[in-house]
N, C-alpha and C positions, 0 to 999 in steps of 0.2 A: 642646260644645267653648268656644263663646265665653264661656257662663258659668262653663265651668271656670277658663278663663284667669283670668276677673276676680274671681271667690272666693278663687282662689290668692294675687293679687296684692292685694285689699282684707285677707286674713290676715295677710299678711307686714305690710304698714303696720302694723295692727295691733298685734303680736307687738313692732316695733320702739316702737311709742309706750309701751306697756307695759316693755319693759325699760328704757329709757333710766329714767336714775336721775339725783336732784339732782348727784351727784360729776359727771355728764357733761355737765352742762348747758353748763358753758362750752366743751366740745369742741363741742358740739351748736353753739352759736352759731357757732364760729369756722368751722365748715365750712358753716353755712348760706350765709358770705359767700362759697365759692368759684363758687359758679354760681347764676345767676340763670335760671330756666325759665320761657317766656314761651306759652301758648299763641296763637295768630293766631286772633282772634274780631274785626277788621276787618269792617267792610261788603263789603270786598272777598271777603276769606275768605268770607263768607255767601254771597255773591251768586255767587261760584264753585262752592260745594255744590247751590246751588240749579239751577244751571244744568246740573251734571251729572246732576240727578236727573230734570228737565225732558228731557236727549237721551236719558235710559235709558229715557223713558217713551213719545218719540217711536220709539225702538229697536221696542218692544214693540209697538207699533201699526203700523209700517209692514211688519215682518217678517209679522203676524197677513195684513196687506192684501195682502202680496206673496205669499207660501206660497197664500191663498186664490185669488188670481187665476192662478199657476202652475199649480196642479191644472186650474183650471177649462181653462185654454187649451191644456194637453196632455192632457186627459182621450180626445181623437180625435185627437190628433195623432202625430206619426213618432217613431221613436226618437232622430232627432238632434235634433228640438226639443226632446224630455225631459232629451235631456243637457247641451242648452244652459243651459235652464232650472235645472238641479238644480247646475250650476258655477256659472253665476250667482248664485243665492242661496247656496251652500254659502260662495262668497266672501265676498258682503255679510255674512256671519253670521260669519265670520274676523274682517273687519276690523272688525267690531262690538265680539267678543267682545274681540279686542287693545286695542281703545281702552278697553273699558270694564276690563279688568286693568291696565291704565296710569295711570289715573284715579283710581280709588275708593281706593287705598292711601295717596293723598297730600293727602286731606279734613281730616286733622287734624295738619297741619305745627306745630310748636312751634319757638320761637328759642331759644338757651342762651348766655347772657354771661356769660364767664370772668373773672373777679378771680385773675389769677395771681400776683400780687405780695400775694396774701392769706395765701398759703399760706406759712408760716416755714421758713429753709432745714432747719433741725433738724429738721421733719417730712417729708420731702421723701424718701421712697423710693430704694433704687437703682436703678440701670434698665440693661439692655443693648437698645443699638444692633446691628441685624441689618443690613449690607451686602452684597447678591448681584450677582456677575458673573461672567458664562461666557467671554464670548469678546473678547481684548483690539483686534480688530480691528473687528469692531463695537460696542464699547464700548470708548473711548480711554482707557488710563491716565490718563491728565490729567484725565480726568473723574470717576475714581473718585478720584483724589487730593485735587481740590476737593471731594467730597462728604465726603472723612474730616476734611478739616480744618474743614469747618463744622460736622459733629458734637462733635469735641474743642474747637471753640470754644465753643461754646454754654454761656445762661447757665443753668449747674447746677454744682455743688458736682463740682470734679472728683472727689473719691474716690466719690462714689458712680455714677459715669458710667464704662460700658465700652464700647469699639465693636469690635463682631467682622466681620471682611472675610472672607467665603467668596468662592474661586475655583474656579468649578466646572470652568475649564477646563484645569487642573493647568498652567498655562504659568508659565516662568520671570520672563517680564516682569514678571506683576502683582506679586509679593512683594517685586521689586526696586523698583515705583515706588513701593507702601505705604511701605518702609524710607523710602524720599527723603522721602515725607509725614512720618511719623514725625520725621526730624529737622528738618523746616521747621516741625514742629506747637510746638518749643520756642521759637522767636519767634513765631509767628503768633498762638499763645493769648495770649500776655500782652500782645501789642499791641492785640487785639480787648478785652482786659479795660482795658487803660489807658485806650483811648480810646471805649470802647463803639462800635464802628463796626456798621454794618448795610449789606448781609449780610454774613455771616462767612464767604462763600465768596471768596478771594482772586480765582479768574478776575472775577466778576461785580463784586468791590468796585472791581478796578482796570480794568474793562473800560469803554471811551468810549462804550458804549451802555446802560448800565446806570446812572440815577442815583441818586448816593451817598446815603444818607437824611442823612447827618450834614452838612448844609452850611454850616451857622452858627453863630455864638456862641451864639444864645438857642436851637440845636436839640442843641448838642452837649453830652452829658452824661459825657464820659472826667475826666480828673483834669489835664488840662495841655493847655490849648487852644494854646496859641504854641509845643508843642512839634510837634505834630498834622501841620503840614504836611512838617517836617526827617523825623520817624518814620515818616512815609508814604514818603515817597520812598526811603528808606533800607530798606524791608521790602519797597517792590515791586524794589527792583532785587535783592534775595534771592529772590523770587518768579520773576523773569523769570531768573535762573539755575538754579531748580529745574527751571522747562519747558525749559529747554536738556535738562539733565542726563536728563528722563523724555522728551524726543524722541531723545535720542541712543540712551538705550536702545531704545527702538523702533525708530527705525533701524539699531542692531547687530543687533537682533531678527530683522529681516529676512534679515540674511546669515549667520546661523549656527543651527542646529537649538534652538532656543530652548525646545520642550516635551523638558527634560533628563529630566522625570518619567517623558515616556513619550506618550500621544496624549491628547487629550481625554478620550477614554471608556477608557483602559487609564491609571493611574497611581497611587502608593501614596497613604495620606492624609497630612497635614501638618497641625501644632497648633503652633503658633509663638509666643510673645507676644512682642512687640517691643518694647512700653512699659509697663514693669512699674505697677500701683496705686500712686497717690502715698499721701502719710500725709495723717490726718484732720486737721492743722491747716496754717495757709496757710503757705506758703514764699515769702519775700519774697526776690526778685533784686536783683542786683546794676547797677551804672554801670558799663555796660560801652560799647563801641567804637560797637556800633550803638545800641543803645537805652539809656536809664536806666530800669530796671525795679526802683528799689530801693524802690517804695512798692505795687510790684504782685505778685501772687500768682502764682507762675510753676509751680505745678502742673501738668500735663497729664494728661489721664485717661488709662486703661489701655486699649492697645492690639493685640487679638489677631489674626494671619493662621490662615485655617482654610482647607485643600484636602481635600475628603473622598476616601476611595478610591475607585476607580471599575475594575471591570474587564469585560472581555469575556463576551458572554452573559449579563449580570447586569442587570435593572432599574434605573436610575437613579431614575427621575420626576421628572426635570428640576429645575423649581424648589422644588417641594415636597421632593422628598429632600435638597435643600440645606438648606433652612430646617428640617427636622426634624434633619440634623445639626448646624446652628449651636443648634438648642434644646438637645442633648444636651452638647454640647460649654459651651456657657454655664455649663448647670447644675452641673458639678460644679467650674466656676471662680470665676463671682461670683455665680450663683444668683439674679439681680435679680426681683422680684418682679412686675416691667414691663418688656416689651420693645417697641420701637419698630422697624417694619419699613420699611426704604430700600430702594428700586432704586438702583443704582450713579451714576445720574444726577438723582437727587433729594437735593438739598442743602438745609439748614436756610437757610432765609430767613426766616426772625425767630425770635432767640435764645430769646425764652421760647416756643415752641411747646412744648416736652418740660413746661415746669410747666404749661402751659393744657391735657395732656392728663390728667396726674398728678389736676387739680384735678377734672376728672369723673370719675376712678375714684375719689377719695376723697370725694367729696363726698357728705354724707347721703343715703341711698337711692343713691348710687352703686357699692354691693359686688354690685349682680348687674351690672354693667356688663363683659362679658368683652372688649370693645375700643372706639377711638375712632377714626374714621375721620375724616380730615381730608381735605378736597376738592383735588383733584390742579391744581395751577397750571403752568404751561409758560413758558420763556423759548423765543425764535426763532421763534415762529409769525409769519407774514405779517400784518398788520393787518387784514387782510378776512376772516382765518379760513375761507380756501374750503373747506377740507376738516373744518370740526368739531371741529378738535382739542382746542380750550377745552372742549367739551362741557359746558358750563354750564348745560344744560337739565337733564342727569343730576343734577349734582352741588349746583346750587343749588335745584333746584326736586324733583326724583325723592329725591334722598335728606335733603335737608330734609323732605319731607313724610314719609317713612317714619320720622323722627326724634321724630314722634308716637307712633308704635305701639311696634315692639318696638325698632326701632334701623335705621341703614341697612346696606346690603349691603357686605360687604368687599372693595372693589376693587384689591387688590394691593400698592399701597406708600401710605407714607403715612399709617400706621394703628400705634396703641399695641396693647397686647394686656395682658391679666393673664394669667401665666404658670400658674396654677391652672386655667383656662377652657381651656387648650390641651391639660391633661393627665385630659379628659373626664370632669369631675366637675361635680355638680349644683351651680347657682346657690343663693346662701341663701334667695331668693325661695322654691326648692320643699322647701325643710328642711323635715320632721317640725318640729311643734312639741317643744321638748327635747332636739332630733336636733343639736345644735350641731357636734357631730364626725361628721356624715355625710361619708361617704369618707374616713374618715382610713385605712382598712387601705387602699385601693387602690395603694398604693406597696409593697404587699407581693406584687403578683400580677405577678411575674415574667413569666409568660407573654405578660403585656401590652405591659411595658414594657423586657423585656432582661435579663440575667443579671447587669448589671453591681450591686455591690453600693453601690459609693459613688453612682451613680446613682441608684438605688432611696432610698438617704438623702435626697438633694438633693430626689427629689419629695415625698417625706416631711416636709423641711423647709419645701417650698414651700406644701403643704397646709397645714402647721401655721400658717404666719404670714396663711396667707389666712384662715383661720377665726379666728386671733387680730386679726386687722384688725378683724374685726366687734365687738369688745369693745373697739379703741380699745386695744388694747396691744400692737400689731405695731412688731418691730424691724425692721433691714435683716439679712439672714442672713450669717452668716461667708463672707468669702471665703478662697481660696485657690489661687494662683496657683502653687504651688512644681512641684520636679521630676514628682511621685507624680501631682499633680493633671495636670498636662500630658500626662503620660504615660495616663493613664487617659482622658483627653479624646480622643487618640490612638485609642485603642481602641475609643471609642464612633464614630466616624467610619470605620470600617471596613465594607465594603459588604457584608459576613453577619451585620452587628449585627441588623439589622431580622427576620431568618428567624423565622418562627414567631413571630412578637409583633403585638400589633393600630397598630404605627404605621404610618401612614398610612390607617386604617379607621377608629379611634376616636381615636388619638392623635396630636396633631401638623397640621399640613398635610396636608389629604385626598390621595391619591392616585386615577390613573384617570383624570383630566382635564388639557386644557392651562390650564383656567380653576382652578386649586387654590384661587385667591382666593375664589371665591364658594363652592366647595363647603366651606370649611372655614367660613367663616361662617356659615352655611347650618346646619351640624352643631350649632354653640354654640347658634344660635337655635332649635333643634328642643330643645335641651337645657333651655331654658327661661332662656338668660341674652339681658340684651341689648345694644344697641349705640349709641353716642350720637355725635353729627355735631357737629365743633367746626373752624367757620370763624374765623379770627384778621385781624387787620388790624395789620400787613402778613401778607401770605400765611405760613401756615408753612412750605412747603416748596414749590422750584420745581425742575421737572425739563424734560426736551426731549421733544417729539413730533416724529414722521414726517411733514413738509410733503409728503412728495411723495407724487404718487396711488398709486402703484405700492407703495409700503410701508404706505400708511396703509390701500390694501385689503388687504394680507396680515397687518397689526393686527386689522382688524375681521374677517377671516374666522379666525383664533384664539380670539379673543372667541366669535365665534357657533360655532364647531366645538364649543368647550369647554361651551357653554353646552348644546345640544343632548346633549353627553356626559353630561351632570348630569342630564336629562331620561328617559335612557334610563338611570339606573344606581339604584344604593338610595337614593339621596338625593334623590330626587324629593321633590317638595313634595307632592306629592297623596296619600303616604304617610307624612307627618310624624304626629308623636302629639300629642297633645290640647296641649301648652305652646305650642305656634307659635300667636301670634295669627292670627286666618283673613285679617286683612287683608293681615299679613305674609307669610301665603301664598300670597295673590295676587302679590302683589310677586312673591314667587319663582318662581312659577309663569310669570310675564310675563317675568322673567328667561331662564328655560330652555326657551321656546315661539316667541319671539319671532322666529327664523330661518325658520320653517315658512312666515312671510307671503308670502315669495320667491315661493311655487307658484303662490299663487295673485295677487300682483302680478304675475308674467311673463304669467301668463294674459292677463288685461286688458289689458296695454299691448303686447302682439302681436296681439292679436283685429283691430286695424286693415289686420292685413297680407293678410287672406283677402281683402275685396272687390279689393285692389290686386291679388292673385293671380290670383282666378279670376272678374273681371271681373263678381261677381253678388255681391247684398247677403246678408245673414246669413241661414240658414236659418228664422230667427225674425225676422220684422222686421214692424214696426208703429211708428203713433207714440206717443208718450209720452202716457201720458191727463194728464188736470187734477192727478187725484188723485197720481201718481208725481210731477209736476213739483211739486207743493206740498210733497209729501216732501221732496225733494230740496231745495227752498228753505229748509224749516226745519232739516234735518240741516246744512248747509253754515252758515246763519244760525247754529245753537247753538252748532258747531263754533269759528268766529269768536269768537263770545262770550268760550267756556270760556279762548280761546288768550289774547286780551286778557286776561282775568282773570287767567290763571294768570304771564301776565310781569308783572302790576302787583303781585302777593302775593309773587313768589317772588325780585322784584328783578333779574331780566336783563330784556335789550334785546330788543326787538320784531327787530331786526335778527339777535340772537343764538337766537333760537327761530325765526327762518325759514331763517338755514344749517342749523341742526339738522334740519329739516324735507326740505332741499334734500341733505344728505348720505344721509339717513335713505334715499329715493328712489337714491340710487345704490349705497349697501350693500346693500340689500334685491333688487335687479337683478344685482345681483354676488356679494359676497362673501358672503351669504346662501343664495344658490344653491349656491354651492358648497361650504358647510360641511354645507347638507343633504344633498347626496352624499357627500361626507367621513362623515360620520357615517352614514350608509345601508350605505355599504360597510365600513365598521368592525363594525355591527351584524350584517350579513348574509354578509361573508366575512372577517370578524376584520383586516381589513386597517388597521393602525393609522394615526393622525394624526400626518401629517410638522408638525415643530416647527420654526417658521422665526425666529429671534431677533432682533427691532425695532432696527436701528442707534440708536446712541443718540449719534451724532456730533453736535453743536451745529452750526446755522449757520455757515457760513463768510464773509469777507468779497468771496470773487471765484467765479466760477462756474467747472467745470470745462472743459479745453481753451482756454479765452480766450472760448469763444463767448457767455455771459451773464456779466454784471460785477453785481455787487451781492449784497446781504446775505442775498439771498433765492433765490440761484441754483437751489437744489433744489427751487425748489415749479417751475420752469419746465422741469424734466429731463423727457424724455419717455422712459421704459423698460416696454417691451410685458409686458403678460403677459395672459394666456388669460382672469384674471378681466374683464378689460376688455372681454371679446366679446358676453356678453348686454347689458348695457349700451348698448355702440357699436349693436348690433341695435337695442333699444328705442329707441334716440334715433332712427336713420336710420330706420325704421318709422313713427315718428310723425311727422318732420318728413313725409316722403314723403306722409303721408296729407292732412298739411296741405296740401301743395302740389299734391295732385291734388284736392284740398275748392276750392280755389283757382281752378285750372283748369276745374273741371267745373262750378263755379258752384253748388254743392250746398247752400248754403246757402236757394237757393230750393225745395228738395226738401223744407222742412217743420221743426219743431222737433228731429225726432230727428237729420238732417244736421248743425244747429246742435249739439245736446249733443257730437256725435262730434268735430267740429273743437273746442269748448271742452276737453273732454277731452283730445285728441293735444296741444293749447298747453300744457294743466296739466303734460302728462308732458316736454314739451320744457322749460320752464321751471324746473322740476325737475333737471333732467339739465345744467342751463347750468355748475357747477361741473367737472362730469366732461366737458365738450365743451372748456372753457377748458384742462384737463388735458392733453387730446388736443393742444392747440392747440401746447402749449409757451411758449417763450419769443415767439412772435406771438401771444398772448392780452395781451400789456400792451400792444399799439398798435390789435390789431384785434377787442377784446372788442367793443366796440359794433355792429360789422359782421359778428359770427358769425353768427347767425340767418339775417340777410339773404343771407349768400354761402352756405350749407348750403342755404336754401330754394332758392334758384335752382337750386343746382348739382341737388338730387334733383328737382327740376320737369322739367329738362330730359333726367334720368333716365327719369321718369315719362311726358314726351313719348314718348320714344323705345318705351316701355315699351307704350303706347296706339295705336301706330303701326298695328297688325294690326286694330283695328276701322275700319279707309279702306276 
């Protein structure tokens, strides 16, 4: 399988070299300057690979000794002893397997340097930006408005950019707020161009808590430095009026039946062009009362509002269904070859981000790149990042490591797609020699794409454009925003259009899981497409993250349940074809089976409850041998060395790595276990998994009810959920075991008792953020005393529990 993949890749590179002609030399030279890819071959990464191999060798020796010892110990033992040995070894094998699946795909990391300014503006392709929103209560309209404004003001030719907003809740409030954004864009976009402000999100730019990057005359890149302060004052006043209007819409919305189109699950489809596409030539403004725009291009990119039809009794497929409706709508209007996917709370933080993504697509050798994944960065997270919201280990280590294989995993937002790849065609990497028209007739298959003739024509145009790009002759497809095109787009978002087609199965975003992002990226990689990881400075996009423990656990539950759904579907990585890189297969397997870790982890973490309740030792009780102690020491030492080396080559801090480890323990004992139960019910009983939308409300300056004041008041709000029960039990059991060990002076009983107490302490330290979450606002002052207070409380309970011994 690996040789098949490498052979095809080498054939493709050779084909490129043979086809490149002197006439294309100038173009190729320009393309080579767009991206510089560097393999990490430092001493650190070499030591990192060596330590992984060493630890795997120790695993082999350990399990050979461990299984042999177990067979000898249980040959004449009881069934209980054999069961204990079996569970113990199975858990150790599973933990070792998960560690190997996590580490092996990260052994070939690369770093990409993108030169966004090297690509001439005339060579930039057209681009469609998809913004999705579903509930104006959890996703405030003002947040969506700011995201739209940041997109319209991005540093990209306005005649080549179209923003599509999907309102999946059918609310009247959302289109009214988007209309307000369209009006304000006529002032905000020229202001950003005139003064080169960053970020181009009004809320972030005018916020006191965000440092504006244009701070001095030396850094200023606009046109008129003396006018900046005056123009900023005037634009800010207009923005405050915009906020008041949107807030008034929201307030009035509560007093009236605002879902005039129906209910969130039953409403008609709508497609409306709010801002028409601008002309291809710059349009200078005039010197008005607010701003002098006489030397500024005042064109604003096109803006389209879409609400797909929903009817009761029909499957709507959540966000994946909305994305596919956007894909069809944009196809008959702008049909841009590249698509950027953003959530309603993820705004453009770096105006050059769109150009950076295009560079990776147009770079020499980038024709087989299906999507470019940007790291997710967040505002409003507490400085300590108690619940690992930034997730730096995944983005700056795992995703970066996968970039050296077939590329990073698609994770929902901040991702740029090649439209042709979403139509389930093969990449140029896997075309046969001379078969440059591979997949040309795919658009004629109405049973896959649907019966819309205009849409089939747009598919054919997109595929032809993708093939022409391989010959460096690509041009942007024609746009059509007339009444006929809008009417056709409205028909394409009807709830019955996808009936008896391949939408959601082979074409577009994949259905059948709440994590449609991972499944969609997997299907592209399975066909042979690659992906690329693009980290920019400043961050390309920034969004919001749930800093409350309850919201965070529900978010992790959705991810874990979706991963297991993929494992039990036709998109299981074990059954992918030979085009999927072997190490990429391991990465996807790790992504879909990791929730099963909760089964073994809960067993290990709850074992201390047995001697506490039964007053007896374990059925299998024996002091650890010197061989076992040596293996444990070697495994822990190599684990620490791998972690330190991983931190060094990835660029994350040791604190971020440790915070990730702590929240992994919290998740594995709560959300992962719940996900296993949910998916088991779905597989065995057909019970669908409930979808809970993550709240996108930004952190406010004051806490609710006047109890907690501060920017991060939501962090200290305690909202009980059943997901907390297993973790709370694990925490209580291990603290009680530590207290009992102190009371009974177990350290005098030998190394086994010492190891057991050390394990209890290891669990408690990992669950420290969870304990702080349960304390709420008291954790701000009592955090250092938390473990001491809990220990003495549980010690008293243990004393009462053992009174019957006297």
